C-alpha positions in Angstrom: 0.0 0.0 0.0 1.3 3.5 -0.8 1.1 6.4 1.6 -1.5 8.0 -0.7 -3.8 4.9 -0.5 -3.6 5.1 3.3 -4.9 8.7 3.2 -1.5 10.2 3.8 0.0 12.7 1.3 2.9 11.8 -0.8 5.9 13.9 0.2 8.1 15.8 -2.2 11.8 14.8 -2.0 14.3 17.5 -1.0 18.0 17.0 -1.7 20.4 19.5 -0.1 23.0 20.5 -2.6 24.8 23.4 -0.9 24.6 24.9 2.6 27.0 27.4 4.1 26.7 30.7 6.1 25.3 32.6 3.1 23.0 30.2 1.1 21.1 27.0 1.1 20.4 25.3 -2.2 17.8 22.4 -2.3 16.6 20.4 -5.3 12.9 19.5 -4.9 11.4 16.5 -6.8 7.7 15.9 -6.8 6.0 12.7 -7.9 2.5 13.4 -9.3 0.4 14.6 -6.4 3.4 15.0 -4.0 3.5 18.0 -1.7 6.0 19.8 0.5 3.8 20.0 3.5 2.9 23.2 5.3 6.0 25.4 5.8 7.1 29.0 6.3 10.2 30.4 4.5 12.9 31.7 6.9 14.8 33.5 4.1 14.3 35.3 0.8 14.5 32.8 -1.9 14.6 32.1 -5.7 13.0 29.2 -7.4 14.6 27.8 -10.6 12.2 25.3 -12.3 14.0 22.3 -13.9 10.8 21.1 -15.6 7.7 22.9 -17.0 4.3 22.4 -15.4 1.7 23.5 -12.9 2.0 23.7 -9.1 -0.9 24.0 -6.7 -0.2 26.5 -3.9 -2.3 26.7 -0.7 -1.6 29.7 1.7 -4.1 28.7 4.4 -6.8 30.8 2.9 -7.0 30.2 -0.8 -5.7 27.7 -3.4 -4.2 28.9 -6.7 -2.2 27.4 -9.5 1.2 28.6 -10.8 2.4 27.7 -14.3 6.2 27.3 -14.2 8.6 27.1 -17.1 11.9 25.3 -17.0 14.7 27.8 -16.5 12.4 30.8 -15.8 13.2 31.8 -12.2 11.2 33.8 -9.7 11.9 35.5 -6.3 9.8 35.4 -3.1 10.5 37.3 0.2 11.0 35.9 3.6 7.8 34.8 5.5 5.9 33.1 2.7 3.7 30.3 4.2 2.2 27.6 2.0 1.9 24.0 1.0 3.1 23.2 -2.6 1.6 20.3 -4.6 2.5 18.9 -8.0 -0.6 19.3 -10.1 0.9 17.5 -13.1 0.6 13.8 -14.2 4.4 13.8 -14.4 7.3 14.4 -12.1 8.0 18.1 -11.4 11.3 19.5 -10.1 12.9 22.8 -9.1 15.9 24.2 -7.4 15.3 26.5 -4.4 18.1 29.0 -3.5 17.6 30.6 0.0 19.6 33.7 0.9 20.7 33.4 4.6 22.4 36.8 4.7 20.8 40.1 3.8 21.9 41.9 0.7 
C-alpha cells in the first residue's frame, strides 16, 4: 500500500546541494500529487524550475495554481507560508536557493 492509498499525502523529495553561512540550495522533486507539507520560508528565496508544469499553492486561505517554465526563475520574500503540490501527471522538479544573509 502506498502512503496516498492510506490517506497520507505523498511527500516531495528535497535534496540538499549546498549549505553554508550565506546560502542553502535544495533540489525538490515531486511525484504526481506529491507535496512539500505546510511550511514558512525563513529567508528570501529564488525558485529555478527544472521542468515545466503546474503547481498548486495553498496559503491557508486560498488555493491557486502557478504555471512554471523550465529555466524561468522567480523570487519570493521571507515569510511566505504555504503548501506546494505537484498538479501534473508527471514528475516536477525545481531548485530552491535561499539567501541566509541580507543583501
